[in-house]
VOGU-3710 file (C-alpha; in Angstrom, 3 decimals, decimal comma):
1> mttvlpttip> -117,113/89,305/50,143  -114,868/86,535/48,830  -116,529/83,918/46,644  -115,336/80,330/46,690  -113,546/79,495/43,457  -115,713/77,205/41,284  -114,443/73,730/40,510  -116,674/72,886/37,522  -117,638/74,721/34,369  -121,361/74,958/35,322
11> eyldqlrral> -120,326/76,482/38,694  -118,062/78,977/36,978  -120,832/79,992/34,564  -123,378/80,218/37,344  -121,142/82,532/39,369  -120,508/84,658/36,241  -124,247/84,879/35,677  -124,823/86,030/39,245  -121,933/88,497/38,999  -123,617/90,034/35,907
21> agadpalvqd> -126,973/90,340/37,625  -128,679/93,582/36,493  -126,601/93,827/33,270  -128,193/93,833/29,852  -129,447/90,317/29,071  -127,760/90,408/25,646  -124,413/91,161/27,296  -124,953/88,308/29,757  -125,683/85,917/26,899  -122,461/86,963/25,117
31> alydaeeylr> -120,356/86,709/28,303  -121,623/83,183/29,118  -121,024/81,950/25,627  -117,503/83,361/25,486  -116,613/81,969/28,946  -117,914/78,532/28,120  -115,999/78,481/24,798  -112,773/79,462/26,543  -113,223/77,002/29,429  -113,973/74,053/27,177
41> semaanldqs> -111,060/74,860/24,869  -108,755/74,927/27,959  -110,194/71,588/29,055  -109,532/70,069/25,643  -105,977/71,404/25,660  -105,199/70,070/29,190  -106,666/66,567/29,225  -104,077/65,486/31,833  -105,534/67,888/34,389  -108,780/67,702/36,349
51> eaeviaavas> -111,601/70,125/35,735  -110,926/71,908/39,042  -107,231/72,353/38,192  -108,036/73,793/34,757  -110,538/76,253/36,263  -108,031/77,286/38,885  -105,499/78,029/36,154  -108,118/79,856/34,101  -109,009/82,067/37,087  -105,433/83,353/37,152
61> sygapeevad> -105,340/84,071/33,338  -108,846/84,534/32,021  -110,089/85,796/35,404  -112,382/84,760/38,222  -116,155/85,144/37,514  -116,369/88,465/39,327  -113,332/89,835/37,464  -114,652/88,703/34,120  -117,999/90,355/34,898  -116,263/93,638/35,646
71> iyrdtevkvq> -114,249/93,433/32,409  -117,395/92,804/30,345  -119,215/95,736/31,971  -116,303/98,101/31,264  -115,780/96,819/27,741  -119,505/97,170/26,987  -119,425/100,819/27,975  -116,428/101,475/25,698  -117,811/99,513/22,754  -121,219/101,160/22,952
81> talrappprp> -119,577/104,560/23,158  -117,447/103,799/20,077  -120,212/102,212/17,985  -123,158/104,432/18,894  -123,630/107,431/16,699  -123,208/110,695/18,666  -126,612/111,886/19,804  -127,915/115,083/18,274  -127,396/118,274/20,216  -130,227/118,557/22,789
91> rksmlgrffg> -132,862/121,127/21,860  -134,642/123,100/24,530  -137,542/124,589/22,494  -140,398/122,533/21,114  -139,600/123,623/17,592  -135,996/122,694/18,079  -136,898/119,185/19,205  -139,333/118,846/16,340  -136,888/119,851/13,566  -133,828/118,405/15,356
101> vaadprayaa> -134,925/114,895/14,377  -133,331/115,588/10,997  -129,932/115,371/12,663  -130,585/112,011/14,288  -129,186/109,166/12,142  -131,202/106,678/14,136  -134,415/108,083/12,656  -133,258/107,360/9,067  -132,018/103,900/10,066  -135,394/103,125/11,649
111> lfymvlslat> -137,156/104,302/8,512  -134,999/101,988/6,416  -135,755/99,140/8,828  -139,511/99,770/8,361  -139,038/99,356/4,602  -136,759/96,307/4,964  -139,125/94,623/7,414  -141,524/93,684/4,689  -138,909/91,435/3,053  -137,621/89,999/6,341
121> gifyfiwvva> -141,158/89,529/7,636  -142,199/87,535/4,544  -139,027/85,412/4,767  -139,416/84,674/8,488  -143,116/83,895/8,148  -142,541/81,479/5,220  -139,640/79,855/7,057  -141,686/79,214/10,203  -144,819/78,055/8,392  -142,890/75,810/6,000
131> gtslsaglsv> -140,727/74,396/8,769  -143,700/73,759/11,086  -145,733/72,143/8,284  -142,914/69,874/7,205  -142,138/68,918/10,816  -145,777/67,978/11,372  -146,001/66,129/8,083  -142,813/64,191/8,746  -143,663/63,422/12,338  -145,014/60,029/11,341
141> liigipflil> -141,638/59,119/9,796  -138,332/58,459/11,463  -136,815/61,590/10,038  -139,568/63,793/11,559  -137,886/64,347/14,964  -134,437/65,143/13,540  -136,018/67,574/11,064  -137,876/69,341/13,863  -134,666/69,650/15,871  -132,815/71,114/12,900
151> flgsirmlsl> -135,746/73,505/12,264  -135,735/74,818/15,851  -131,912/75,158/15,645  -132,304/77,253/12,500  -134,829/79,444/14,332  -132,215/80,179/16,959  -129,680/81,111/14,303  -132,110/83,354/12,484  -132,936/85,053/15,797  -129,248/85,918/16,065
161> legrivetml> -129,304/87,386/12,554  -132,436/89,408/13,297  -130,782/90,603/16,478  -127,824/92,001/14,529  -130,200/93,829/12,191  -132,169/95,252/15,100  -129,004/96,411/16,944  -127,490/97,987/13,792  -130,571/99,801/12,663  -132,590/100,419/15,821
171> germprrply> -129,791/100,764/18,369  -131,147/98,175/20,831  -128,370/96,027/22,320  -128,838/92,437/21,105  -126,792/89,266/21,529  -123,712/88,886/19,411  -123,171/85,247/20,338  -125,505/82,212/20,089  -127,638/81,306/23,048  -125,613/79,837/25,939
181> gdrgkpller> -126,337/76,164/26,636  -124,633/73,783/29,054  -122,726/71,618/26,646  -121,702/69,371/29,468  -125,146/67,860/29,474  -126,003/64,808/27,399  -127,270/65,516/23,899  -130,851/64,357/24,608  -130,933/66,591/27,735  -129,886/69,605/25,671
191> ikdmfldprt> -132,524/68,825/23,032  -135,119/68,624/25,783  -134,016/72,001/27,180  -134,379/73,536/23,718  -138,007/72,279/23,468  -138,806/73,469/27,030  -137,092/76,835/26,606  -139,828/79,533/26,379  -137,498/81,650/24,216  -137,582/79,029/21,491
201> wstvlyflam> -141,287/79,506/21,145  -141,272/83,262/21,716  -138,822/83,487/18,786  -141,271/81,546/16,616  -143,969/83,928/17,728  -141,776/86,927/16,872  -141,125/85,589/13,371  -144,849/84,992/12,750  -145,662/88,509/14,023  -143,066/90,010/11,660
211> lplgilyfal> -145,301/89,495/8,661  -148,200/91,723/9,766  -145,757/94,129/11,430  -143,589/94,237/8,263  -146,652/95,007/6,141  -147,730/97,725/8,558  -144,273/99,268/8,805  -143,743/99,155/5,063  -147,155/100,697/4,371  -146,618/103,478/6,887
221> avsfvsvsls> -143,094/104,319/5,646  -143,933/104,308/1,935  -147,239/106,163/2,417  -145,788/108,918/4,586  -142,666/109,398/2,461  -144,501/109,354/-0,869  -147,260/111,770/0,298  -144,649/114,073/1,854  -142,486/114,207/-1,260  -145,524/114,679/-3,529
231> lvlsplallp> -146,578/117,720/-1,465  -143,013/119,119/-1,336  -142,686/118,914/-5,134  -146,206/120,115/-5,871  -145,101/123,724/-6,713  -143,306/122,305/-9,770  -146,762/122,310/-11,352  -146,453/126,092/-11,699  -143,488/125,743/-14,094  -144,205/126,058/-17,817
241> gvhlnvwmfg> -144,470/122,746/-19,557  -144,737/120,776/-16,301  -148,015/118,865/-15,809  -148,661/117,458/-12,378  -151,907/116,090/-11,034  -152,439/117,484/-7,563  -155,937/116,773/-6,416  -157,342/117,482/-2,949  -160,982/117,088/-1,934  -161,951/116,841/-5,576
251> vdipaqapwl> -160,177/120,100/-6,538  -157,486/120,243/-9,198  -155,075/122,478/-7,298  -152,784/123,556/-10,181  -155,770/124,514/-12,342  -158,268/125,838/-9,801  -156,202/127,008/-6,791  -152,531/127,368/-7,793  -151,919/129,719/-4,848  -152,314/126,720/-2,508
261> lpllsvvgvl> -149,255/124,916/-3,991  -146,609/126,733/-1,935  -148,630/126,032/1,210  -148,905/122,379/0,303  -145,108/122,280/-0,107  -144,679/123,604/3,426  -147,135/120,957/4,665  -145,097/118,297/2,859  -141,889/119,461/4,575  -143,580/119,335/7,936
271> llfvtlhmar> -144,936/115,858/7,171  -141,413/114,647/6,391  -140,329/115,646/9,906  -143,404/113,909/11,296  -142,394/110,822/9,348  -138,927/110,832/10,892  -140,395/111,178/14,359  -142,790/108,300/13,664  -140,000/106,088/12,344  -137,810/106,800/15,370
281> gigrlhglfa> -140,645/106,053/17,773  -141,529/102,819/15,987  -137,866/101,840/15,986  -137,633/102,198/19,730  -140,789/100,271/20,348  -139,835/97,484/17,973  -136,368/97,284/19,535  -137,954/96,647/22,931  -140,365/94,132/21,361  -137,482/92,236/19,779
291> knllvksaqy> -135,485/92,348/23,030  -138,264/90,829/25,026  -138,995/87,992/22,586  -135,529/87,147/21,266  -133,241/87,474/24,264  -133,297/84,843/26,956  -133,618/87,057/30,001  -135,292/84,499/32,286  -132,099/82,573/32,837  -130,239/85,627/34,145
301> s> -132,528/86,406/37,067
//
């Protein structure tokens, strides 16, 4: 089916959005942003031509919306193949799948994200609370509205930063470009759209939720890793001159039941593998959570 060539930038972007229907929302956001940047730069470089003429010329160089959509889909596959760490060799047995997590780099990255999330969660929470409080306090003054607009703009930029962290560590595809917005609209109209955009407020919700989630992730990661390593190293208490306190159920294991120490070491090794499985699972769930709150999927339907 042949599509009528668009004559305005909004029409071009709308056709590109429809051509990318079903693609990853993060990919669509990147494609719309790149296309708008290119179209507006061409408009600025060809002021003597009408918008329809510029778009017609762009369609022969940059590509028609359907062609651009196909290019982005193909490029996405190649980029993801190049950037994504090779998956571990599939294991058929239950034991193979259990111990095979040690060969999955995504599990270690997710574990590091769990530790890092405490710092990022505190920062995001303070930023949102401080920004909201100052916006409310300054609302009675003339600078209140501009401050609120700048605060919401900073939230969008921080969401892009968090998206890069999530994609790098958790493997969930996130936007690599800022949120697309029709820059052909008047400034007040675009500000209004930002306030009415559900993703603006879902991003605020995400940042607020990152504090309790960060505390939980950090506590789980540190607790599981520290307990695992303590159990793994517990047989060192059998060495001469080494004094380790290994207590369990009120029993001093090195003094009263030293024969249990090798068994505890095995339990510690198993717990390390459980920790990696837990981290990988939490990483996948958090990636989906971030995708749903930070990526503007509603505009692509």
